[in-house]
C-alpha positions as a Python dict, from the first residue, in 0.01 Angstrom:
ca = {
    (1, 'M'): (0, 0, 0),
    (2, 'T'): (322, 1, -2),
    (3, 'E'): (412, -5, -427),
    (4, 'A'): (515, 252, -712),
    (5, 'S'): (265, 465, -875),
    (6, 'P'): (309, 385, -1251),
    (7, 'L'): (114, 691, -1314),
    (8, 'L'): (359, 886, -1098),
    (9, 'P'): (566, 942, -1320),
    (10, 'D'): (363, 1063, -1562),
    (11, 'I'): (186, 1322, -1300),
    (12, 'K'): (557, 1452, -1203),
    (13, 'K'): (616, 1475, -1593),
    (14, 'L'): (310, 1645, -1635),
    (15, 'I'): (358, 1920, -1375),
    (16, 'K'): (789, 1975, -1452),
    (17, 'T'): (662, 2032, -1832),
    (18, 'S'): (360, 2198, -1807),
    (19, 'G'): (327, 2336, -1476),
    (20, 'P'): (46, 2269, -1152),
    (21, 'L'): (-214, 2045, -1191),
    (22, 'P'): (-552, 2174, -1059),
    (23, 'V'): (-657, 1964, -856),
    (24, 'W'): (-939, 1913, -1020),
    (25, 'R'): (-770, 1716, -1300),
    (26, 'Y'): (-492, 1602, -1092),
    (27, 'M'): (-868, 1403, -975),
    (28, 'Q'): (-902, 1338, -1316),
    (29, 'L'): (-581, 1146, -1434),
    (30, 'C'): (-633, 948, -1072),
    (31, 'L'): (-937, 787, -1128),
    (32, 'T'): (-925, 781, -1592),
    (33, 'H'): (-574, 835, -1735),
    (34, 'P'): (-624, 588, -2036),
    (35, 'E'): (-298, 362, -1876),
    (36, 'H'): (-300, 391, -1535),
    (37, 'G'): (-632, 561, -1402),
    (38, 'Y'): (-764, 358, -1146),
    (39, 'Y'): (-1119, 305, -1305),
    (40, 'I'): (-1030, 213, -1600),
    (41, 'A'): (-932, -168, -1498),
    (42, 'R'): (-963, -315, -1187),
    (43, 'D'): (-1277, -412, -1001),
    (44, 'P'): (-1274, -218, -719),
    (45, 'L'): (-1543, -318, -520),
    (46, 'G'): (-1641, -564, -226),
    (47, 'R'): (-1429, -669, 42),
    (48, 'E'): (-1138, -795, -213),
    (49, 'G'): (-1118, -400, -307),
    (50, 'D'): (-1140, -72, -154),
    (51, 'F'): (-1449, -35, -74),
    (52, 'I'): (-1815, -128, -42),
    (53, 'T'): (-2143, 31, -184),
    (54, 'S'): (-2520, 7, -76),
    (55, 'P'): (-2621, -269, -273),
    (56, 'E'): (-2324, -452, -216),
    (57, 'V'): (-2468, -439, 145),
    (58, 'S'): (-2777, -619, 123),
    (59, 'Q'): (-2988, -707, -169),
    (60, 'M'): (-3255, -504, 27),
    (61, 'F'): (-3129, -177, -151),
    (62, 'G'): (-3119, -253, -496),
    (63, 'E'): (-3485, -447, -452),
    (64, 'L'): (-3632, -100, -341),
    (65, 'I'): (-3467, 32, -542),
    (66, 'G'): (-3628, -158, -846),
    (67, 'L'): (-3985, -97, -655),
    (68, 'W'): (-3931, 328, -685),
    (69, 'A'): (-3850, 282, -1020),
    (70, 'A'): (-4176, 83, -1100),
    (71, 'S'): (-4382, 363, -885),
    (72, 'V'): (-4209, 642, -1121),
    (73, 'W'): (-4292, 447, -1409),
    (74, 'R'): (-4667, 435, -1264),
    (75, 'A'): (-4639, 796, -1210),
    (76, 'M'): (-4566, 862, -1610),
    (77, 'G'): (-4874, 687, -1684),
    (78, 'S'): (-4780, 358, -1752),
    (79, 'P'): (-4560, 452, -2119),
    (80, 'T'): (-4505, 159, -2285),
    (81, 'T'): (-4145, 185, -2373),
    (82, 'L'): (-3899, 286, -2088),
    (83, 'R'): (-3507, 336, -2075),
    (84, 'L'): (-3418, 224, -1761),
    (85, 'I'): (-3077, 354, -1656),
    (86, 'E'): (-2809, 302, -1438),
    (87, 'L'): (-2481, 544, -1427),
    (88, 'G'): (-2138, 399, -1319),
    (89, 'P'): (-2339, 39, -1219),
    (90, 'G'): (-2077, -120, -1023),
    (91, 'R'): (-2063, -483, -1047),
    (92, 'G'): (-2416, -488, -1170),
    (93, 'T'): (-2533, -611, -839),
    (94, 'M'): (-2825, -311, -795),
    (95, 'M'): (-2868, -338, -1136),
    (96, 'A'): (-3001, -746, -1034),
    (97, 'D'): (-3168, -671, -770),
    (98, 'A'): (-3391, -419, -895),
    (99, 'L'): (-3488, -600, -1210),
    (100, 'R'): (-3594, -918, -1012),
    (101, 'A'): (-3816, -704, -784),
    (102, 'L'): (-3945, -578, -1104),
    (103, 'R'): (-4054, -933, -1249),
    (104, 'V'): (-4361, -909, -1031),
    (105, 'L'): (-4502, -630, -1299),
    (106, 'P'): (-4466, -819, -1633),
    (107, 'P'): (-4596, -476, -1826),
    (108, 'M'): (-4290, -267, -1743),
    (109, 'H'): (-4081, -541, -1772),
    (110, 'Q'): (-4163, -593, -2128),
    (111, 'A'): (-4105, -217, -2123),
    (112, 'L'): (-3811, -161, -2007),
    (113, 'S'): (-3429, -162, -2205),
    (114, 'V'): (-3177, -177, -2013),
    (115, 'H'): (-2884, 42, -2044),
    (116, 'L'): (-2538, 51, -1847),
    (117, 'V'): (-2295, 390, -1872),
    (118, 'E'): (-1948, 242, -1758),
    (119, 'I'): (-1623, 225, -1938),
    (120, 'N'): (-1380, 12, -1681),
    (121, 'P'): (-1369, -363, -1928),
    (122, 'V'): (-1376, -523, -1600),
    (123, 'L'): (-1647, -390, -1424),
    (124, 'R'): (-1837, -366, -1747),
    (125, 'E'): (-1713, -788, -1742),
    (126, 'K'): (-1882, -821, -1434),
    (127, 'Q'): (-2231, -687, -1486),
    (128, 'K'): (-2246, -921, -1738),
    (129, 'A'): (-2232, -1196, -1520),
    (130, 'A'): (-2461, -1078, -1299),
    (131, 'L'): (-2672, -968, -1533),
    (132, 'S'): (-2641, -1290, -1769),
    (133, 'D'): (-3026, -1405, -1755),
    (134, 'A'): (-3166, -1074, -1722),
    (135, 'R'): (-3318, -888, -2117),
    (136, 'T'): (-3096, -763, -2335),
    (137, 'I'): (-2825, -492, -2218),
    (138, 'Q'): (-2695, -224, -2405),
    (139, 'W'): (-2332, -87, -2280),
    (140, 'H'): (-2285, 309, -2332),
    (141, 'A'): (-1923, 518, -2216),
    (142, 'S'): (-2168, 883, -2153),
    (143, 'L'): (-2594, 910, -2112),
    (144, 'D'): (-2539, 1149, -2424),
    (145, 'E'): (-2458, 767, -2676),
    (146, 'V'): (-2871, 595, -2468),
    (147, 'P'): (-3088, 661, -2728),
    (148, 'Q'): (-3391, 965, -2628),
    (149, 'G'): (-3716, 831, -2515),
    (150, 'P'): (-3856, 847, -2168),
    (151, 'A'): (-3627, 690, -1892),
    (152, 'I'): (-3576, 640, -1536),
    (153, 'I'): (-3167, 745, -1477),
    (154, 'L'): (-2999, 551, -1141),
    (155, 'A'): (-2694, 694, -996),
    (156, 'N'): (-2555, 548, -671),
    (157, 'E'): (-2190, 688, -565),
    (158, 'Y'): (-2143, 808, -903),
    (159, 'F'): (-2076, 1230, -849),
    (160, 'D'): (-1847, 1138, -561),
    (161, 'V'): (-1589, 1049, -838),
    (162, 'L'): (-1609, 1361, -1081),
    (163, 'P'): (-1330, 1562, -1091),
    (164, 'V'): (-1397, 1882, -841),
    (165, 'H'): (-1224, 2216, -805),
    (166, 'Q'): (-1083, 2323, -467),
    (167, 'M'): (-1063, 2723, -434),
    (168, 'V'): (-815, 2825, -159),
    (169, 'K'): (-961, 3198, 85),
    (170, 'R'): (-713, 3434, 110),
    (171, 'D'): (-724, 3835, 192),
    (172, 'D'): (-730, 3927, -160),
    (173, 'G'): (-952, 3659, -325),
    (174, 'W'): (-966, 3313, -447),
    (175, 'Y'): (-705, 3122, -509),
    (176, 'E'): (-686, 2746, -769),
    (177, 'R'): (-539, 2474, -513),
    (178, 'V'): (-340, 2290, -702),
    (179, 'V'): (-109, 1966, -735),
    (180, 'D'): (317, 2120, -722),
    (181, 'I'): (622, 1924, -646),
    (182, 'D'): (825, 2036, -355),
    (183, 'G'): (1157, 2064, -309),
    (184, 'S'): (1215, 1662, -206),
    (185, 'G'): (1054, 1560, -530),
    (186, 'Q'): (681, 1503, -310),
    (187, 'L'): (346, 1622, -431),
    (188, 'V'): (232, 1870, -220),
    (189, 'F'): (-80, 2118, -233),
    (190, 'G'): (-30, 2437, -298),
    (191, 'T'): (-257, 2694, -518),
    (192, 'T'): (-196, 2935, -833),
    (193, 'A'): (3, 3219, -805),
    (194, 'A'): (-339, 3526, -837),
    (195, 'P'): (-678, 3470, -788),
    (196, 'T'): (-996, 3380, -989),
    (197, 'P'): (-1167, 3725, -1084),
    (198, 'R'): (-1471, 3817, -967),
    (199, 'F'): (-1526, 3448, -849),
    (200, 'D'): (-1696, 3577, -544),
    (201, 'A'): (-1982, 3689, -741),
    (202, 'L'): (-2069, 3332, -817),
    (203, 'L'): (-2101, 3194, -481),
    (204, 'P'): (-2339, 3188, -224),
    (205, 'P'): (-2324, 3394, 78),
    (206, 'L'): (-2231, 3119, 375),
    (207, 'V'): (-1939, 3037, 121),
    (208, 'R'): (-1841, 3397, 30),
    (209, 'A'): (-1860, 3494, 456),
    (210, 'A'): (-1579, 3234, 493),
    (211, 'P'): (-1275, 3272, 691),
    (212, 'V'): (-906, 3298, 492),
    (213, 'G'): (-764, 3004, 437),
    (214, 'A'): (-1130, 2763, 369),
    (215, 'I'): (-1133, 2576, 93),
    (216, 'F'): (-1432, 2538, -106),
    (217, 'E'): (-1515, 2306, -345),
    (218, 'W'): (-1782, 2271, -632),
    (219, 'R'): (-1814, 2073, -959),
    (220, 'P'): (-1913, 2205, -1293),
    (221, 'D'): (-2350, 2178, -1341),
    (222, 'A'): (-2267, 1985, -1718),
    (223, 'E'): (-2322, 1629, -1561),
    (224, 'M'): (-2639, 1719, -1386),
    (225, 'M'): (-2776, 1944, -1652),
    (226, 'T'): (-2741, 1638, -1904),
    (227, 'I'): (-2969, 1395, -1638),
    (228, 'A'): (-3226, 1702, -1580),
    (229, 'T'): (-3235, 1783, -1918),
    (230, 'R'): (-3254, 1442, -2051),
    (231, 'V'): (-3605, 1377, -1805),
    (232, 'R'): (-3787, 1718, -1837),
    (233, 'D'): (-3760, 1704, -2266),
    (234, 'H'): (-3876, 1315, -2272),
    (235, 'G'): (-3994, 1220, -1940),
    (236, 'G'): (-3924, 1054, -1619),
    (237, 'A'): (-3703, 1043, -1338),
    (238, 'A'): (-3333, 1021, -1203),
    (239, 'L'): (-3243, 914, -873),
    (240, 'I'): (-2878, 1005, -756),
    (241, 'I'): (-2754, 868, -409),
    (242, 'D'): (-2435, 954, -293),
    (243, 'Y'): (-2251, 1100, 46),
    (244, 'G'): (-2247, 1472, 111),
    (245, 'H'): (-2390, 1843, 219),
    (246, 'V'): (-2709, 1947, 167),
    (247, 'R'): (-2600, 2292, 178),
    (248, 'S'): (-2312, 2480, -40),
    (249, 'D'): (-2037, 2542, 253),
    (250, 'A'): (-1631, 2583, 302),
    (251, 'G'): (-1425, 2237, 371),
    (252, 'D'): (-1204, 2014, 274),
    (253, 'T'): (-1384, 1631, 151),
    (254, 'F'): (-1091, 1610, -132),
    (255, 'Q'): (-997, 1238, 28),
    (256, 'A'): (-849, 892, -92),
    (257, 'I'): (-952, 521, 0),
    (258, 'A'): (-747, 265, -44),
    (259, 'G'): (-811, -102, 150),
    (260, 'H'): (-1099, 16, 275),
    (261, 'S'): (-908, 287, 458),
    (262, 'F'): (-808, 671, 463),
    (263, 'A'): (-504, 759, 214),
    (264, 'D'): (-341, 1034, 154),
    (265, 'P'): (-463, 1138, -152),
    (266, 'L'): (-90, 1275, -302),
    (267, 'K'): (94, 967, -233),
    (268, 'Y'): (-42, 703, -522),
    (269, 'P'): (-205, 824, -763),
    (270, 'G'): (-373, 612, -885),
    (271, 'Q'): (-421, 377, -734),
    (272, 'A'): (-663, 498, -474),
    (273, 'D'): (-993, 616, -532),
    (274, 'V'): (-1014, 972, -485),
    (275, 'T'): (-1382, 1176, -384),
    (276, 'A'): (-1487, 1457, -320),
    (277, 'H'): (-1864, 1515, -85),
    (278, 'V'): (-2126, 1607, -347),
    (279, 'D'): (-2313, 1957, -312),
    (280, 'F'): (-2652, 1844, -315),
    (281, 'Q'): (-2779, 2237, -331),
    (282, 'A'): (-2585, 2243, -620),
    (283, 'L'): (-2671, 1981, -821),
    (284, 'A'): (-3027, 2079, -706),
    (285, 'R'): (-2987, 2459, -787),
    (286, 'A'): (-2782, 2297, -1171),
    (287, 'A'): (-3157, 2085, -1256),
    (288, 'E'): (-3371, 2365, -1081),
    (289, 'D'): (-3199, 2636, -1305),
    (290, 'I'): (-3311, 2441, -1689),
    (291, 'G'): (-3648, 2349, -1574),
    (292, 'A'): (-3664, 2054, -1403),
    (293, 'R'): (-3856, 1972, -1076),
    (294, 'V'): (-3636, 1885, -791),
    (295, 'H'): (-3752, 1579, -530),
    (296, 'G'): (-3558, 1614, -148),
    (297, 'P'): (-3306, 1598, -44),
    (298, 'V'): (-3285, 1338, 188),
    (299, 'T'): (-3093, 1132, 406),
    (300, 'Q'): (-3023, 781, 236),
    (301, 'G'): (-3159, 591, 597),
    (302, 'E'): (-3534, 851, 544),
    (303, 'F'): (-3505, 757, 194),
    (304, 'L'): (-3518, 379, 232),
    (305, 'Q'): (-3717, 398, 577),
    (306, 'R'): (-3957, 508, 348),
    (307, 'L'): (-3980, 321, 116),
    (308, 'G'): (-4052, 24, 342),
    (309, 'I'): (-3675, -104, 412),
    (310, 'E'): (-3788, -234, 770),
    (311, 'A'): (-4051, -429, 615),
    (312, 'R'): (-3846, -604, 420),
    (313, 'A'): (-3540, -673, 619),
    (314, 'V'): (-3846, -796, 899),
    (315, 'N'): (-4011, -1083, 628),
    (316, 'L'): (-3632, -1172, 493),
    (317, 'M'): (-3541, -1237, 868),
    (318, 'A'): (-3856, -1446, 888),
    (319, 'K'): (-3717, -1670, 607),
    (320, 'A'): (-3381, -1682, 674),
    (321, 'T'): (-3151, -1915, 953),
    (322, 'P'): (-3082, -1725, 1236),
    (323, 'E'): (-2717, -1638, 1142),
    (324, 'I'): (-2883, -1524, 801),
    (325, 'S'): (-3102, -1297, 1032),
    (326, 'E'): (-2870, -1127, 1187),
    (327, 'G'): (-2692, -1057, 866),
    (328, 'I'): (-2965, -878, 794),
    (329, 'S'): (-3019, -690, 1048),
    (330, 'T'): (-2629, -573, 1060),
    (331, 'A'): (-2732, -466, 698),
    (332, 'L'): (-3034, -238, 795),
    (333, 'K'): (-2874, -72, 1033),
    (334, 'R'): (-2545, -3, 853),
    (335, 'L'): (-2787, 127, 545),
    (336, 'T'): (-2985, 371, 772),
    (337, 'E'): (-2815, 442, 1076),
    (338, 'G'): (-2563, 740, 1124),
    (339, 'G'): (-2243, 670, 1331),
    (340, 'R'): (-1904, 502, 1245),
    (341, 'G'): (-1987, 274, 988),
    (342, 'G'): (-2284, 420, 902),
    (343, 'M'): (-2412, 516, 563),
    (344, 'G'): (-2805, 610, 686),
    (345, 'S'): (-2718, 1006, 713),
    (346, 'M'): (-2391, 1098, 574),
    (347, 'F'): (-2521, 936, 145),
    (348, 'K'): (-2846, 1149, 69),
    (349, 'A'): (-3065, 1099, -235),
    (350, 'I'): (-3265, 1371, -445),
    (351, 'G'): (-3476, 1319, -731),
    (352, 'V'): (-3490, 1530, -1082),
    (353, 'S'): (-3793, 1469, -1299),
    (354, 'D'): (-3957, 1659, -1567),
    (355, 'S'): (-4264, 1888, -1437),
    (356, 'S'): (-4541, 1693, -1460),
    (357, 'L'): (-4457, 1456, -1135),
    (358, 'T'): (-4505, 1610, -852),
    (359, 'E'): (-4435, 1368, -640),
    (360, 'L'): (-4150, 1092, -652),
    (361, 'A'): (-4172, 828, -366),
    (362, 'G'): (-3934, 844, -53),
    (363, 'L'): (-3889, 1217, -197),
    (364, 'S'): (-4172, 1425, -153),
    (365, 'D'): (-4270, 1660, 141),
    (366, 'R'): (-4537, 1457, 216),
    (367, 'K'): (-4411, 1156, 441),
    (368, 'R'): (-4495, 811, 388),
    (369, 'R'): (-4400, 554, 599),
    (370, 'G'): (-4598, 284, 447),
    (371, 'G'): (-4340, 173, 194),
    (372, 'I'): (-4387, 154, -212),
    (373, 'R'): (-4639, -125, -204),
    (374, 'A'): (-4560, -382, -423),
    (375, 'P'): (-4738, -462, -789),
}
């Protein structure tokens, strides 16, 4: 990437007039600036974009998510109305595959109203094309706009792009990390002039014991609490899949991705995807604090294996050419295994539900290896 960033002059002007930007504010501008934000007017997905998500790797992912939703619907008592909601639905690939799988269950398919929470007009058009033969779909700018009622909420690679705060530990406390301008006019990281008062009191013991110089990342609980409150009060469950860690700990994961490669997050603001890993312990704590039930987290590989992805792959390969079968096998490994290029261990899955749902398929402590039985 060599072209100039049209957002960079705006950011420098803002820093010069108002002072250094906290990392969360810089990230917010990079992603959602009304004119130059990365997620406002482009399609970042696929081989021609900057990254590939699990639904783009294989149809198996979305199909199993659809069958997972079917199992939740049955556990809810098969309500005659159900909101199927996806947050940040990309190109609509996962929802299209999920709905195709749900056609084998006509009563649920009839109960559904589909709601997509998306702010990107380019992606909205891609979603309309992918879901052109689906039932009526409604688009919303936020979850709060979706009508109340029993719901199943899906969020794949949604939380990692929510703005993250970074704190740096010094001898005398924790300082907010900021983006500033150095003497040569380049964006650089720095910290606030004074520590944040009593920040230590809010930290888990593991983070509190981190050495001087450590960085701790945190996101406000508001988004998780909105999701958890929704399913707690109106019935249903949410499934969140993202890359991150299962317990709160120190570490710098703020990064940029452009053209399927890592990039300097300060170099091309608005032209690269800036993200940070998800703290699944923090998500669970926020949901439990308001009385929702938490299921998991487990790794994405284990979650998909519990749902029966291996059997689904065998079924698809039995009807495919050798070349396509090899592609299915490669996709299976990428979705379920760890290591270089694998998504199976880095990505985690966690469920949140109302208190009446004591188990969610693929996420409960009692491991079931037989997969979800197709209705």
